C-alpha positions as CSV (number, residue, x, y, z in Angstrom):
1,X,49.9,44.3,37.9
2,X,51.2,43.5,34.5
3,X,48.9,44.4,31.6
4,X,48.9,43.3,28.1
5,X,47.2,44.8,25.3
6,X,46.8,43.5,21.7
7,X,46.3,45.4,18.5
8,X,45.5,44.0,15.2
9,X,47.9,45.3,12.5
10,X,44.7,46.1,10.5
11,X,43.8,48.5,13.2
12,X,47.2,50.1,13.4
13,X,48.7,52.9,11.5
14,X,52.4,52.5,10.7
15,X,54.7,55.5,9.9
16,X,57.9,54.7,8.1
17,X,61.0,56.7,9.0
18,X,62.5,58.1,5.7
19,X,62.1,57.3,2.1
20,X,65.0,54.8,1.7
21,X,66.8,57.3,-0.5
22,X,69.8,57.5,1.9
23,X,73.3,56.0,1.2
24,X,76.9,56.3,2.0
25,X,80.2,55.6,0.6
26,X,83.5,57.0,-0.8
27,X,83.7,59.2,-3.9
28,X,87.4,59.0,-4.0
29,X,89.9,56.9,-2.0
30,X,93.4,58.3,-1.1
31,X,96.7,56.8,-2.3
32,X,95.4,54.6,-5.0
33,X,95.9,55.0,-8.9
34,X,92.7,55.5,-10.9
35,X,92.1,54.7,-14.6
36,X,93.5,58.0,-15.7
37,X,96.8,57.3,-13.8
38,X,95.9,59.9,-11.1
39,X,96.5,59.4,-7.4
40,X,94.7,61.8,-5.0
41,X,96.4,62.5,-1.6
42,X,95.0,63.2,1.8
43,X,94.1,66.8,2.1
44,X,93.4,67.5,-1.5
45,X,89.8,68.3,-0.9
46,X,90.1,70.6,2.0
47,X,90.4,73.8,0.2
48,X,87.5,73.3,-2.2
49,X,85.0,72.1,0.6
50,X,86.0,75.0,2.7
51,X,85.8,77.5,-0.1
52,X,82.9,76.2,-2.2
53,X,81.0,74.0,0.0
54,X,79.2,70.8,-0.9
55,X,79.2,69.7,-4.5
56,X,76.1,68.8,-6.5
57,X,74.9,65.1,-7.0
58,X,74.3,63.8,-10.5
59,X,74.0,60.6,-12.3
60,X,76.9,59.7,-14.7
61,X,78.4,63.3,-14.6
62,X,75.3,64.8,-16.4
63,X,76.5,68.3,-16.3
64,X,79.7,67.6,-18.2
65,X,77.3,65.8,-20.9
66,X,75.5,69.1,-21.0
67,X,78.6,71.0,-21.7
68,X,79.3,68.6,-24.7
69,X,75.9,69.1,-26.2
70,X,73.8,66.7,-24.1
71,X,70.4,67.3,-22.8
72,X,70.0,69.4,-19.5
73,X,70.0,67.5,-16.3
74,X,68.7,68.1,-12.7
75,X,70.5,67.0,-9.7
76,X,69.2,63.6,-8.4
77,X,69.7,64.4,-4.9
78,X,71.9,66.1,-2.3
79,X,75.0,65.4,-0.3
80,X,74.1,65.7,3.4
81,X,77.8,65.0,4.4
82,X,81.0,65.5,2.3
83,X,84.2,65.2,4.3
84,X,87.7,63.9,4.3
85,X,88.7,61.1,6.6
86,X,91.8,59.0,6.8
87,X,90.6,56.7,3.8
88,X,89.3,59.2,1.3
89,X,86.4,61.5,0.5
90,X,83.5,60.1,2.6
91,X,79.9,61.0,1.5
92,X,76.3,60.6,2.7
93,X,73.7,61.3,0.2
94,X,70.0,61.6,-0.1
95,X,68.1,61.0,-3.4
96,X,65.3,63.5,-4.2
97,X,62.0,62.0,-3.2
98,X,59.3,62.2,-5.9
99,X,61.8,62.3,-8.8
100,X,61.5,59.4,-11.2
101,X,65.1,59.3,-12.1
102,X,66.1,59.2,-8.4
103,X,63.7,56.3,-7.8
104,X,65.3,54.5,-10.6
105,X,68.7,55.1,-9.4
106,X,67.7,54.0,-5.8
107,X,66.3,50.8,-7.2
108,X,69.5,50.1,-9.2
109,X,71.6,51.0,-6.1
110,X,69.5,48.5,-3.7
111,X,69.8,45.9,-6.5
112,X,73.6,46.4,-6.6
113,X,73.7,47.2,-10.3
114,X,74.6,50.8,-9.6
115,X,77.3,51.0,-7.2
116,X,80.1,53.5,-8.3
117,X,80.9,57.0,-7.3
118,X,82.9,59.6,-9.2
119,X,84.1,63.2,-8.8
120,X,84.0,66.0,-11.2
121,X,85.7,69.3,-11.1
122,X,88.7,71.3,-11.8
123,X,92.4,71.1,-11.0
124,X,94.9,73.7,-12.1
125,X,98.6,73.8,-12.7
126,X,100.1,73.8,-9.3
127,X,97.4,71.7,-7.8
128,X,99.2,68.4,-8.9
129,X,102.6,67.0,-9.8
130,X,103.1,65.3,-13.1
131,X,104.3,61.7,-13.0
132,X,105.4,59.3,-15.7
133,X,101.9,57.7,-15.8
134,X,99.6,60.3,-14.6
135,X,99.3,63.0,-11.8
136,X,99.6,63.1,-8.1
137,X,96.7,65.5,-7.1
138,X,97.4,67.6,-4.0
139,X,94.6,70.0,-4.3
140,X,91.2,70.2,-6.1
141,X,90.6,73.9,-7.0
142,X,86.9,73.2,-7.4
143,X,84.9,70.0,-6.7
144,X,81.7,70.7,-8.7
145,X,79.9,67.4,-8.4
146,X,79.9,63.8,-7.4
147,X,78.0,61.3,-9.6
148,X,76.6,58.1,-9.0
149,X,78.1,56.0,-11.8
150,X,78.3,52.6,-13.3
151,X,82.0,52.6,-14.0
152,X,84.1,54.7,-11.5
153,X,87.6,55.9,-12.6
154,X,88.7,55.1,-9.1
155,X,87.8,51.3,-8.6
156,X,87.7,51.9,-4.9
157,X,85.1,54.7,-5.1
158,X,81.9,52.9,-4.1
159,X,78.4,53.2,-2.5
160,X,79.0,51.3,0.8
161,X,75.4,51.1,2.1
162,X,71.8,52.0,0.9
163,X,69.4,52.7,3.8
164,X,66.1,50.9,3.4
165,X,63.0,52.4,4.9
166,X,59.7,53.2,3.3
167,X,58.9,49.6,2.6
168,X,55.9,48.1,4.4
169,X,57.1,44.6,4.6
170,X,60.6,45.8,6.2
171,X,58.7,47.7,8.7
172,X,56.5,44.7,9.8
173,X,59.4,42.5,9.9
174,X,61.1,44.9,12.5
175,X,58.1,44.8,14.8
176,X,58.6,43.1,18.1
177,X,55.7,40.9,19.3
178,X,55.2,41.0,23.0
179,X,53.7,37.6,24.3
């Protein structure tokens, strides 16, 4: 015997999965030429990821602003995944829940007004070859941070997806009605 039960949404409790602060993209794409004339080749990040682990996440390279006299900055989130694939340095990030700056960054990412990624760290002599117009970077000595930025040096370094969730209207829209 087939039984059907109805439940009013006003009588239901919805639990939303996640806070919507997750996103994916490429922090660097291999083989292109960035605005500094640099080209990063496949394998350039293997040493630093193995030796130093995942870098920090900031907005607009905040720790470097600190070094030049700017105000202190907290990371806006953390990188859950940082790995090289055939295309470049693939990242999956999570913005810090409850942090006002992270909420602002999330809103801008969802709106599409903040969509770039950029890497920050150190290369030393021997890590790269000089070219007429820049460098071919074969190894990053230390990848210190990956920032969410408005204007990435590598035009192909972009946020590809921002995961929703945490929004009641989205959750209701996904409910299936059994008739």
